[in-house]
N, C-alpha and C positions, 0 to 999 in steps of 0.2 A: 571592481564589482560589476563586470559586464560579461561574465562567462556565458550567459544565456541571452545575450542581446539579440532582440528580434525573433527569438524562438517562440513558437506557440505551444503551450503546454496544457494538458488535461490532468487533473489530480482527482481520482475518485476517493470518496470518503475524506473530503478536504475541509470539513467544518470544525474540526477540533484536533487536538493531539498532534501526532506526526504529520498528518495531512495538512493541517492549518499552518504549522511551522514551516513545512516545505513550501507552501504557497507564499509565505512571507519571504523566504530565501530566494525562491524563483523570481519574484517580483523585484527584489533588491538586485538581482543579477541581470535584470533587463528583459525578462520574459513576459509575454502576455499569457495570462493564466485563467483557466476555467476550473471551477471546483464543483464537485457533486456531493449531495447528501440525499438520504432517502426521503426526507421531508423538508419542505421549504422553510419551516419554522427553525430548522437547525442553522440557517444562515444569519440569524439575528446578530450573533457576536462577530462572525467574519465580516458582515456588511459594515458594522460600526468601525471595525479596524481597517479593512481593506478598501471599503467604499467602491468607487467605480474602477479601481485598478484590477478588479477580478470580475469574472462572469460566473453567475450562480445558476446551477441547473439541478433541479430535483430529479433524481433517477434512482431506481431500486436496483442495486447491484446483483440481486438474486434473480432478477427477471431477464432471461436471455433475450426475449423478444424486445424488451424495452431498450436494449443496447442500440438497436437500430434508430430509435427515436433520439437517443443521446448523440449518436453520430451525426444525424441530420442537423441537430442543434449546433454541433461543433463546425459542421460544414458551413452553415449559415453565418456563424459568428467569426470564424477564423479562415475559412476557405481550405485549410489543410492543417496538418499537425506535425510538429517536430519532436515532441516529448509526451509520453504517457507514463504517469506514475500510478500503478494499480495499488492503491492503499486501502480501499474499502474492504473490510473483513470483519468476522466475528470470532470470538474465542469462547466457545461453549464447552466448559470443562465439566465432565461427569464421570463417575465410576462406570466401568464397562457395562455392568448389569442394569444401569438406569437409562441406557440408550434405546431409542425406538427408531423405526425407519424414517419417520417424519423429521426428527431432529437431525439425524445423519444426513438426510437429503438436503436440509436447509443449510447446514454448514458447507456442504460441497457446492450448493447453488451459489452462495455468496462468495466463497473463497476460491472456487475453481471454475465452475461452469460460466458464471457471469463474466469473469475476466477473460476466459478463452473466447467467448463469442463477442466481447467488446473488441478485442484485438482483431478478430476476424473481420468484424464490420468496419474497423478503421483502416484496413489495408489500402483501400483506394485513396485515403486521405493522407497517409504517411508520406512525409518528404523523404528525399534521398540525399543525405543521411537522416535517420531518425533513431531515437532511443526509447526503448520501453524498459521501465524499471518495475519489478514486482516486489511487493513487500511480503516476504516469507517470514520465517521465524526459526530460532535455534531449536525449537521443539521438533523440527524435522530431523535434527541431528543428534538429539539426546533423548533418553527415556525419562518420562515424568508421569507420576500417577495422575489419572483422570484426564490425560491429554491425548488419548489414543486417536480420536476422530479429528480433533483440531490439528494434531501433528501430521496425520496422514494427508489432510488437505494442504498443509503448507509444504509437505514433501512433494505433492503433485505440482505445486507452483515452481519449485526448484527444478523439477524435471522439465516442466514447460519452458523455463528459461533456457535450458540447454538445447532442447529439441527444436523449439521455435527459432532460436538463433541459427541453428544449422540449416533450417529451411529458409529463413528470411534474410540472412546476411547478404545474399546475392542481390537483394532489392535495396540494400543499404540500411536495413533495419536491425539494430542490435538489441538483444533482450538480455538483461541482467537482473540480479536480485540482491536485495539487502535482507539480512537475517538478524533482526534485533533480538536481544535478550529482554529481560523485564525492563520496561520503560515507564517512567512516571507520566501516565496519560489517563484520561477518563475510562479507558478500557476496563480496568480492574473494578471500578465502581459499578460496572454493568453485569458483574457476575452473580448478583443476587445475594451477596453475603451481608451479614449484619456488620455494623461498624466495628464491633469487637473482633469478629472473625476476619474481617478485612485487615485490621491492624495486625493480628496474629499471622495471617498469611504473608503480609508484607515483610514483617520481621523475619520470618522463617526463610523467605526467598533471599533477602539481603545477606543472610548468614551463609548462603550457598554461593554467593558471587564473590570471587576473589577481590574485586574492586570494592566490595562492601557498600555498594549503593546501587540504586536504580539508575538506568541511563536517562538522558535528557532527550526530548524530542528533537532538539537542535542538533544533537550528535548524529541522529539518523538522517535528518534532513540534509546535513552537510555532505554525507555520503551519496545521497540521492542527487544532489546538485552535481557532484563529480561525475556520476554515471550518466546524467542527462547532458553534460557538456561535451564539447569536442576534446577535452583533455583525456577522456576515456575512450577515444576512438578505437583503440586496439584491445579493449576489454569486451569480450563477446562470450555470452553464456556463463558469466561468472557469478560468484556469490561473495558479498562482503559481509562478514560476521561481525556484529557490533554488540557484544554481550558482557563486557567487563570480565571476561575470562570464564564465564559459567560453563562453556562447552569444552574447556580444556581437558 
């Protein structure tokens, strides 16, 4: 359990779900970990569980300028960075006719623009070697009603993984992505659905998954640990799909 021994890691959106589980696994593997959330109140549960084993930084992933402040905090706390897991994101699902420019821009600000400028701002701090892992989605690879803007933002992340790897590998920085299918996390409870509609949506989704269940955050976090570790040193610009067969 020492695959990340001595590594310094930043996890955005690390206060719940996949991000928090990844923090648990990173710490278990020997990493020093910082996690972000938009509001400091979101750290109540992680603090109770992780305590002083993690650093907690309030940071808005949608604010490109705020990424500089986050990077300054990482510099002060860690001095440099070996691993970045870009997990912060939103899933705003709407029929195409219900979209407006503000909602479109917000999805891309959180899911694409913020991550891009965070990586840019971190360049002076990244070690050689370093690993960047982007949390994309199988929605970038499949068609699904109401997911057009969300899927487009995740497709942009996958393209970023390939193109930034081509540009940054000479500096020792690898960029890869995980693409989860439906995962049992608080994300779905944030869609604004009633309890009845949420249950119906959950059941309909599970029927489409060959594995007949939602994935677990631990199953995604384990893949992130692999990509963050030196075990994946020859994995560059790649995508690990973890979806129970949904995209087959």
